[in-house]
TIKE-893471 format. One line per field, with one value per residue (C-alpha): x, y, z. Coordinates in nm, 2 decimals. Each point is the difference from the previous one (the first is absolute). Example, Ala and Ser with C-alpha at 12.3 -4.5 7.8 and 13.67 -1.06 7.14 Angstrom:
2
u: (1.23 0.14)
v: (-0.45 0.34)
w: (0.78 -0.07)
***
This chain:
450
u: (-2.81 -0.03 0.38 0.04 -0.23 0.18 0.33 -0.12 -0.15 0.33 0.21 -0.21 -0.10 0.21 0.17 -0.12 0.34 0.20 0.38 0.12 0.21 0.10 0.18 0.28 0.19 0.12 -0.36 -0.08 0.28 -0.21 -0.28 0.23 0.06 -0.37 -0.08 0.27 -0.16 -0.34 0.14 0.14 -0.34 -0.17 0.23 -0.08 -0.37 0.05 0.20 -0.28 -0.26 0.21 0.04 -0.37 -0.08 0.25 -0.17 -0.34 0.14 0.15 -0.33 -0.20 0.24 -0.03 -0.38 -0.01 0.17 -0.20 -0.34 0.08 0.07 -0.30 -0.26 0.08 -0.16 -0.16 -0.17 0.31 0.22 -0.23 -0.04 0.33 -0.06 0.33 -0.10 -0.34 0.15 0.25 -0.29 -0.18 0.32 0.08 -0.35 -0.04 0.35 0.25 -0.22 -0.07 0.38 0.04 -0.27 0.19 0.32 -0.16 -0.16 0.32 0.11 0.38 0.02 -0.07 0.36 0.07 -0.32 0.08 0.36 -0.12 -0.27 0.26 0.25 -0.26 -0.04 0.35 -0.03 0.02 -0.33 -0.15 0.18 0.33 -0.07 -0.11 0.31 0.23 -0.18 0.06 0.36 0.04 -0.14 0.23 0.30 -0.12 -0.03 0.32 0.23 -0.18 -0.07 -0.27 -0.22 0.20 0.32 -0.15 -0.19 0.29 0.23 0.24 0.08 0.35 -0.12 0.09 -0.25 -0.33 -0.24 -0.21 -0.03 -0.04 -0.37 -0.10 -0.01 -0.38 -0.06 0.22 -0.16 -0.35 0.09 0.16 -0.29 -0.24 0.20 0.02 -0.38 -0.05 0.24 -0.16 -0.34 0.12 0.25 -0.18 -0.04 0.36 0.13 -0.20 0.16 0.35 -0.03 -0.04 0.30 0.25 0.22 -0.05 0.31 -0.11 -0.01 0.34 0.15 -0.17 0.16 0.34 -0.05 -0.07 0.30 0.23 -0.14 0.09 0.36 -0.07 0.11 0.23 0.35 0.27 0.25 0.35 0.11 -0.27 0.07 0.37 -0.09 -0.16 0.23 0.03 0.19 0.07 -0.19 0.08 -0.24 0.28 0.21 -0.28 0.16 -0.20 0.10 0.36 0.14 -0.29 -0.17 -0.32 -0.03 -0.18 -0.11 -0.14 -0.33 -0.09 0.14 -0.29 -0.15 0.28 -0.11 0.25 0.00 0.17 0.11 0.00 -0.14 -0.22 0.07 -0.24 -0.05 -0.11 -0.24 -0.16 -0.06 -0.16 -0.23 -0.08 -0.10 -0.20 -0.19 -0.26 -0.09 -0.01 -0.31 -0.12 0.21 -0.20 0.03 -0.12 -0.33 0.05 -0.38 -0.07 0.35 -0.04 0.20 -0.16 0.10 0.06 0.03 0.33 0.16 0.00 0.20 -0.02 0.21 0.08 0.18 0.29 0.12 0.36 -0.10 -0.15 0.32 0.37 0.03 -0.24 0.19 0.33 -0.14 -0.12 0.33 0.18 -0.22 0.09 0.37 0.01 -0.22 0.10 -0.36 -0.18 -0.25 -0.16 -0.26 -0.04 -0.30 0.02 0.14 -0.27 0.03 -0.19 -0.07 -0.15 -0.26 -0.11 0.09 0.09 0.07 -0.01 -0.07 0.19 0.00 0.20 0.13 0.00 -0.30 -0.07 -0.12 -0.35 -0.01 0.16 -0.15 0.15 0.22 -0.13 -0.11 0.36 0.14 0.33 -0.02 0.01 0.18 0.35 0.13 -0.09 0.19 -0.12 0.14 -0.06 -0.05 -0.04 0.11 -0.28 0.01 -0.17 -0.16 -0.02 0.24 -0.01 -0.04 0.02 -0.24 0.11 0.36 -0.02 0.20 -0.05 0.14 -0.03 -0.05 0.31 -0.02 0.20 0.04 -0.15 -0.08 0.01 -0.10 -0.11 -0.36 0.06 0.26 0.21 -0.25 -0.28 -0.17 -0.12 0.21 -0.27 0.26 -0.03 -0.35 0.03 -0.19 0.03 -0.05 -0.23 0.17 -0.01 0.17 0.12 -0.06 0.10 0.08 0.12 0.02 -0.01 0.13 -0.14 0.22 -0.15 0.12 0.00 0.33 0.20 0.04 0.36 0.11 0.22 -0.19 0.13 0.19 -0.25 -0.11 0.33 0.07 -0.36)
v: (1.71 -0.30 -0.01 0.01 -0.30 -0.18 0.06 -0.13 -0.31 -0.07 0.05 -0.23 -0.26 -0.32 -0.13 -0.34 -0.10 -0.18 -0.02 -0.10 0.31 -0.06 -0.32 0.17 0.31 0.01 0.04 0.25 0.23 0.06 0.13 0.27 0.14 -0.03 0.20 0.26 0.04 0.05 0.26 0.19 -0.02 0.11 0.30 0.09 -0.01 0.22 0.26 0.00 0.06 0.27 0.17 -0.02 0.15 0.27 0.11 0.00 0.20 0.26 0.04 0.02 0.27 0.21 -0.03 0.08 0.33 0.09 -0.09 0.19 0.32 -0.05 -0.06 0.33 0.19 -0.26 0.25 0.22 -0.31 -0.14 0.35 -0.06 -0.21 -0.20 -0.11 -0.10 -0.20 -0.18 -0.09 -0.16 -0.18 -0.13 -0.14 -0.14 -0.14 0.02 -0.15 -0.29 -0.05 0.01 -0.26 -0.23 0.05 -0.08 -0.31 -0.12 -0.33 0.02 -0.35 -0.19 -0.08 -0.10 -0.21 -0.18 -0.08 -0.12 -0.22 -0.17 -0.05 -0.12 -0.32 -0.10 0.10 -0.24 -0.13 -0.11 -0.33 0.18 0.22 -0.30 -0.19 0.29 0.01 -0.37 0.05 0.26 -0.24 -0.27 0.23 0.09 -0.37 -0.13 0.27 0.06 0.37 0.22 0.25 0.29 -0.14 0.00 0.32 0.21 -0.13 -0.17 -0.26 0.00 0.23 0.37 0.07 -0.05 0.29 0.18 -0.30 0.15 0.09 -0.35 -0.19 0.02 -0.08 -0.31 -0.12 0.06 -0.18 -0.29 -0.04 0.01 -0.27 -0.21 0.01 -0.10 -0.29 -0.12 -0.02 -0.27 -0.15 -0.33 -0.07 0.09 -0.22 -0.29 0.05 0.04 -0.32 -0.20 0.15 0.07 -0.26 -0.08 0.20 0.31 0.23 -0.10 0.04 0.34 0.11 -0.12 0.16 0.34 -0.04 -0.07 0.30 0.22 -0.13 -0.22 -0.32 -0.28 0.10 -0.24 -0.13 0.14 -0.34 -0.01 0.36 -0.07 -0.25 0.27 0.17 0.25 -0.10 0.06 -0.27 -0.13 -0.30 -0.26 0.22 0.10 0.18 0.32 0.02 -0.12 0.35 0.19 -0.23 0.11 0.10 -0.27 0.03 -0.28 0.12 -0.33 -0.35 -0.24 0.03 0.17 0.34 0.22 0.36 0.13 0.36 0.25 -0.26 0.23 0.36 0.29 0.05 -0.37 0.02 0.32 -0.16 -0.30 0.23 0.20 -0.32 -0.14 0.31 0.02 -0.37 -0.01 -0.18 -0.11 -0.30 -0.32 -0.33 -0.36 -0.07 -0.36 -0.06 0.12 -0.04 0.34 0.32 0.26 0.31 -0.03 0.23 -0.16 0.09 0.38 0.09 0.03 -0.21 -0.03 -0.27 0.07 -0.25 -0.02 0.09 0.34 0.19 -0.07 0.11 -0.28 -0.25 0.11 -0.03 -0.35 -0.10 0.15 -0.21 -0.31 0.07 0.07 -0.28 -0.26 -0.08 -0.01 0.29 -0.10 -0.20 0.27 0.23 0.34 0.28 0.11 0.37 0.10 0.34 0.02 0.25 0.16 -0.25 -0.24 -0.36 -0.37 -0.21 -0.33 -0.24 -0.26 0.06 -0.37 -0.22 -0.24 -0.36 0.11 0.21 -0.23 0.21 0.33 0.04 -0.28 0.23 0.12 -0.35 0.10 -0.16 0.17 0.32 -0.11 0.34 0.37 0.30 0.33 0.33 0.31 0.30 0.27 0.08 0.01 0.26 -0.22 -0.34 -0.22 -0.27 -0.36 -0.23 -0.37 -0.09 -0.36 0.08 0.36 0.16 0.36 0.14 0.38 0.16 0.16 0.14 -0.18 -0.32 -0.34 -0.27 -0.37 -0.32 -0.36 -0.10 -0.37 -0.25 -0.18 -0.29 0.22 0.02 0.34 0.19 0.12 0.23 0.23 0.12 0.38 0.32 0.36 0.23 0.31 0.30 0.26 0.29 0.00 -0.16 -0.36 -0.14 -0.36 -0.25 -0.38 -0.28 -0.34 -0.27 -0.34 -0.36 -0.08 0.07 -0.04 -0.38 0.01 0.33 0.05 0.19 0.31 -0.10 0.15 -0.33 -0.18 0.12 -0.04)
w: (-0.74 -0.23 -0.04 0.38 0.04 -0.28 0.17 0.33 -0.16 -0.18 0.32 0.21 -0.25 -0.01 -0.31 -0.12 -0.12 0.26 -0.05 0.35 0.01 0.37 -0.09 -0.20 0.09 -0.36 -0.12 0.28 -0.12 -0.31 0.22 0.13 -0.35 -0.07 0.31 -0.10 -0.34 0.16 0.24 -0.30 -0.17 0.31 0.03 -0.37 0.09 0.30 -0.21 -0.26 0.27 0.16 -0.34 -0.06 0.34 -0.05 -0.33 0.17 0.30 -0.23 -0.19 0.33 0.14 -0.32 0.00 0.37 -0.05 -0.31 0.16 0.31 -0.20 -0.23 0.26 0.18 -0.29 -0.23 -0.24 -0.03 -0.06 -0.27 -0.15 -0.16 -0.31 0.04 0.35 -0.13 -0.28 0.23 0.24 -0.29 -0.11 0.34 0.06 -0.34 -0.06 0.29 0.27 -0.24 -0.05 0.38 0.04 -0.25 0.19 0.34 -0.15 -0.16 0.16 0.05 0.15 -0.33 -0.06 0.35 0.03 -0.33 0.12 0.34 -0.16 -0.22 0.29 0.24 -0.21 0.12 0.36 0.29 0.13 0.34 -0.02 -0.03 0.30 0.20 -0.11 0.10 0.34 0.05 -0.10 0.28 0.25 -0.12 0.05 0.35 0.09 -0.17 0.13 0.33 -0.08 0.14 -0.18 0.15 -0.15 -0.35 0.03 0.13 -0.27 0.24 -0.26 -0.16 -0.27 -0.01 -0.28 0.18 -0.07 0.25 0.22 0.34 -0.05 -0.11 0.33 0.06 -0.37 0.01 0.32 -0.15 -0.32 0.18 0.24 -0.29 -0.18 0.31 0.04 -0.36 0.04 0.33 -0.17 -0.24 0.24 0.06 -0.37 -0.07 0.28 -0.13 -0.35 0.14 0.21 -0.31 -0.18 0.29 0.17 0.37 0.08 -0.18 0.30 0.15 -0.35 -0.04 0.33 -0.11 -0.34 0.16 0.23 -0.29 -0.18 0.30 0.00 0.31 -0.17 0.10 0.10 -0.12 0.24 -0.05 -0.12 -0.27 -0.09 -0.05 -0.28 -0.21 -0.25 -0.27 -0.31 -0.37 -0.18 -0.35 -0.01 -0.05 -0.22 -0.24 -0.30 0.07 0.36 0.02 -0.05 0.15 0.26 0.17 0.37 0.19 0.37 0.22 0.15 0.17 0.05 0.03 -0.25 -0.19 -0.12 -0.18 -0.12 -0.31 0.01 -0.29 -0.23 -0.21 -0.10 0.07 -0.37 -0.04 0.30 -0.13 -0.34 0.17 0.20 -0.31 -0.19 0.29 0.12 -0.28 0.06 0.38 0.12 0.34 0.11 0.03 0.19 -0.07 0.17 0.14 -0.01 -0.36 -0.15 -0.16 0.04 0.24 0.19 0.38 0.29 0.10 -0.33 -0.06 -0.30 -0.38 -0.24 -0.37 -0.20 -0.24 -0.26 -0.11 -0.36 0.11 0.05 0.00 0.37 0.11 -0.21 0.16 0.35 -0.07 -0.14 0.30 0.23 -0.20 0.01 0.37 0.12 -0.26 -0.06 -0.33 -0.02 -0.33 0.20 0.26 0.03 -0.15 0.21 0.24 0.10 0.32 0.15 0.35 0.11 0.33 0.27 -0.29 0.11 -0.09 0.31 0.06 -0.29 -0.20 -0.35 -0.08 -0.05 0.29 0.00 0.08 -0.32 -0.27 -0.28 0.10 -0.30 -0.22 -0.28 -0.04 -0.05 0.15 0.35 0.33 0.09 0.09 0.10 0.05 -0.12 0.17 -0.13 0.20 -0.23 0.26 0.35 0.26 0.28 0.26 -0.01 -0.30 0.11 -0.14 0.30 0.03 0.28 0.05 0.08 0.12 -0.28 -0.12 -0.32 -0.05 -0.34 -0.16 -0.35 -0.26 0.20 -0.05 0.25 -0.11 0.16 -0.09 0.06 -0.05 0.14 -0.26 0.04 -0.13 0.34 0.10 0.26 0.25 0.17 -0.30 0.10 -0.03 -0.01 -0.12 0.30 -0.03 -0.14 0.28 -0.19 -0.36 -0.34 -0.04 -0.34 -0.05 -0.28 0.04 -0.21 0.09 -0.15 -0.06 0.01 -0.37 -0.17 0.32 -0.02 -0.12 0.14 0.30 0.26 0.16 0.31 0.24 0.13 0.00 0.36 0.12)
***
């Protein structure tokens, strides 16, 4: 009985460790293997209990037959000295052994394993975060609870979804009530931090995420090309130029195809995964890094010295863009979680935040290199809300754009966002290149036609 109580307490108690599991699919995959191990342990426990009950059952069946025969003629039965001896032996020894067997707790190993694993389980915050992520997906992609619960997303692997409609509706309603209780306070906070055009931009952001963005005129579209690019006859790319595709014209956004191999991407993920931590943003009021509901992902930073693959990727970025990466930030690797997103933002520091990158001493972020390290089944686009552009993830490709004009002024057209991941696992890596070191370099010709 005590073991049962212990098991129930363990199952319903909440771990004190908070790891923001829901913000990274990469970390959530570990939970699947943890659960698989626990299921194996549970099955071992069940088998042990079944074996124990089988022994007890056999003993009971044997005694049932014996006692039935003995009680028909008790004196005659006990008149045989061997029967009398066996009765003494059973009552003195065997019933004691049976008592020990019945009292043996076969759950010790399973309970011990579960106790250890529970320390690393998601907690209430993770469940709440995942519920909010579902609501975000419903809003952004204009879905309904029936669509999600019946598995009508572009995902053939959903499991036992048809019976979940009422559960989803209950959880979403519960979450909605919880949010409404603190709605006034939240609105007051957001009014201080959000621009006046937040709601119109939010609407445009969600439209772009759904693929309802600006359609270029045929004339503009005709000016976008695919080409083999050698960065002004760079020695490494004269014989084997890279494949460059125009994604947008103003601002100029290009995509490089087959720029990193699967082997290199897997190594980067392997290096980053143990270090993934909840992504943070600068709080404009405190100047400190903090987590935010509008950035749902985990990230890690990799220096060039840590592995030859990271160094090779950095060098490749320098060779293709023509920009010095020695003053750039380390390679940031990000993995998005359930409904993972990063709402509209600028990569560069604006005039109202002059100290944004002061501690680095390398100037502002002149350009952004964004490498997609996974395909995404649905959602997860990179959208530019000011101009209406949408770039969709494609594994092994990189997107590049300038954040600053040649004058050093910020290009506000580069305001962009990472749309919520509807289905899939989104891995990206960013290289933010800074102003210092670029003074005497020829810039990549992205802006020469702008």
